[in-house]
C-alpha positions, -999 to 999 in steps of 0.1 A, spaced: 112 -1 -406 89 23 -387 70 49 -406 84 84 -404 62 115 -407 74 148 -418 54 181 -418 63 215 -433 46 247 -443 48 280 -462 25 309 -455 16 340 -475 1 371 -459 -16 397 -481 -19 433 -470 -23 468 -483 8 490 -479 7 528 -475 3 546 -508 -5 514 -527 -39 525 -541 -43 549 -570 -71 568 -586 -105 576 -570 -103 544 -550 -77 562 -529 -101 588 -515 -117 566 -487 -81 559 -475 -72 595 -474 -104 604 -456 -98 578 -429 -130 559 -438 -109 528 -444 -72 522 -439 -39 509 -452 -23 482 -432 8 483 -410 35 459 -422 30 424 -408 56 411 -383 89 396 -394 79 364 -375 46 347 -374 37 333 -339 -1 335 -340 -18 337 -373 -53 338 -359 -44 367 -336 -32 386 -366 -64 380 -384 -87 390 -355 -67 422 -349 -72 433 -386 -35 429 -395 -40 413 -429 -66 409 -457 -60 372 -462 -34 345 -455 -26 313 -474 -13 287 -449 -1 258 -470 7 230 -445 13 194 -455 28 161 -444 44 130 -459 48 95 -444 80 76 -454 87 39 -452 120 23 -464 129 56 -482 96 58 -501 65 80 -496 35 59 -486 11 87 -477 8 125 -481 -18 151 -476 -28 187 -470 -32 202 -435 -35 239 -442 -62 263 -452 -70 299 -460 -77 327 -435 -97 357 -445 -99 391 -427 -125 418 -427 -128 454 -440 -131 480 -413 -151 511 -424 -152 542 -401 -179 569 -403 -173 595 -376 -166 578 -343 -183 546 -354 -165 516 -369 -181 487 -387 -164 455 -399 -176 438 -430 -164 402 -433 -146 394 -465 -159 367 -489 -136 336 -487 -135 317 -520 -131 279 -517 -95 269 -511 -80 251 -541 -58 222 -529 -44 202 -557 -37 165 -552 -1 159 -540 24 151 -567 43 122 -553 77 113 -568 105 90 -559 120 113 -533 96 141 -527 59 152 -527 48 186 -540 17 204 -528 0 234 -544 -27 255 -527 -46 286 -538 -63 309 -513 -83 340 -521 -113 362 -515 -128 397 -519 -142 425 -498 -178 420 -487 -188 455 -498 -199 461 -535 -178 484 -556 -199 491 -588 -177 505 -615 -171 505 -653 -144 482 -667 -126 483 -700 -139 449 -713 -170 427 -712 -193 429 -693 -181 466 -691 -196 470 -656 -184 451 -625 -205 451 -593 -183 432 -568 -147 440 -558 -118 423 -575 -103 391 -561 -70 388 -543 -51 355 -540 -19 336 -538 -9 302 -551 19 285 -532 38 253 -537 56 233 -510 79 203 -517 87 179 -488 116 155 -493 119 120 -479 147 132 -456 124 158 -440 138 188 -458 115 211 -477 114 241 -501 87 265 -513 78 287 -542 53 313 -552 34 299 -582 11 328 -588 -5 358 -571 -29 386 -578 -12 418 -589 -26 435 -557 -21 438 -527 14 431 -514 21 394 -505 47 385 -479 60 349 -477 70 331 -446 89 298 -443 82 267 -422 97 284 -391 73 314 -396 101 337 -406 97 363 -433 115 349 -464 103 367 -495 80 395 -508 60 401 -539 81 427 -557 54 446 -577 19 460 -571 -4 470 -600 -36 483 -585 -51 494 -618 -46 460 -634 -61 442 -604 -90 466 -601 -100 462 -638 -92 426 -645 -89 403 -614 -123 387 -613 -144 360 -631 -123 340 -655 -92 360 -649 -86 342 -615 -76 307 -604 -114 300 -598 -119 307 -635 -91 298 -660 -61 320 -652 -35 326 -625 -10 355 -626 28 349 -623 44 366 -593 78 384 -591 93 379 -557 122 398 -540 145 388 -512 138 402 -477 157 434 -467 177 437 -435 163 446 -401 181 479 -403 164 487 -436 130 479 -420 138 503 -392 149 530 -416 118 525 -438 96 535 -408 117 566 -403 114 575 -440 76 570 -442 66 583 -408 95 605 -397 95 643 -394 101 649 -431 73 638 -455 88 617 -482 84 625 -519 68 596 -537 83 590 -572 71 567 -600 98 552 -621 90 536 -655 103 503 -665 139 508 -679 143 543 -664 172 552 -641 167 563 -605 203 573 -599 234 573 -621 270 565 -610 291 597 -610 262 621 -607 256 644 -577 229 635 -553 223 629 -515 187 618 -513 180 584 -497 154 562 -513 131 535 -499 119 511 -526 81 509 -522 74 487 -553 92 471 -582 127 457 -589 159 477 -595 192 465 -610 223 478 -593 253 484 -617 288 495 -609 311 504 -639 283 491 -662 284 457 -646 253 443 -628 262 435 -592 227 431 -575 190 432 -579 169 448 -551 132 451 -544 106 465 -520 119 474 -486 155 481 -497 169 515 -487 195 529 -511 215 561 -517 231 565 -483 267 561 -495 267 593 -516 253 612 -487 281 600 -464 309 605 -489 314 634 -513 278 636 -526 285 616 -557 266 584 -566 287 553 -565 263 531 -585 236 532 -611 201 519 -603 176 513 -631 141 499 -629 137 463 -642 100 468 -636 77 498 -631 85 510 -596 77 535 -569 102 549 -544 100 573 -514 127 599 -513 139 619 -483 170 641 -477 198 623 -459 197 648 -430 162 636 -422 176 603 -411 198 591 -382 234 595 -394 245 565 -373 219 543 -390 230 555 -424 266 547 -415 256 512 -404 237 507 -436 266 519 -457 288 493 -439 264 466 -449 262 476 -485 294 464 -503 280 461 -538 305 487 -552 335 469 -538 
């Protein structure tokens, strides 16, 4: 029987969303010296073009192949690599780009089983600019920036099908995951800038002795992505709220008409004290009360620490809110 070759991939793009940085490190962003990133596209068509146009901080492109004879894997290997961007710094009218430091890609040997092969790849790096600062543990001073990374796994089966998973990731920045077709499939659900800033270097990285588990969330709808732009960049400035783990954002039966965009974290949706859904970054919620009698029809509480952007319902397109309401049937 002829040898069959199957290839597949999974890609993670890491970028800095608006309002993701806290503390003194936020100052250069507010002054325009450096910048937050626009959200990456929903579909990847040219990864290199995204890199050269400063659309991401780094990308983990895990691409691999298997060769199959008589139903058995006879060969397998990695084909992918990491892609690192640059930091753009503006002083007055001048702009300078500082290439990031690309750490060596970690590609584990393929795990070949009876019916599949599993590939694992870690990609990461750090800014090329020093950021000297005190830290709350030895050596108590850190000169270089913290490291951002993702660890992805890809399984290719002997029939050519494949699946992926996010094995680990740095707690900052945001990581978006794309499937073999280049379509946005998942997102990291939480960002913890403080934890990353103070701990993600040296032995506390995959190049040392540790990885960090990642919480991922399903991708929101195209309508929610459109509304998120209106919430963050529309005529009404949103109110950014921080929600502690376990706290409630809205409670069923209470009055309220604000609409919320989840910026970070995971929320549980409950109706009549029963869990009906779990939602994460990018989801837009709260529209139903604004369109009905001003009474919340579900309870949302934070499974993790979270941040949301809130705007009055009348700041948004009523037709878009009606369409969103029609797509949200968790209460029914």
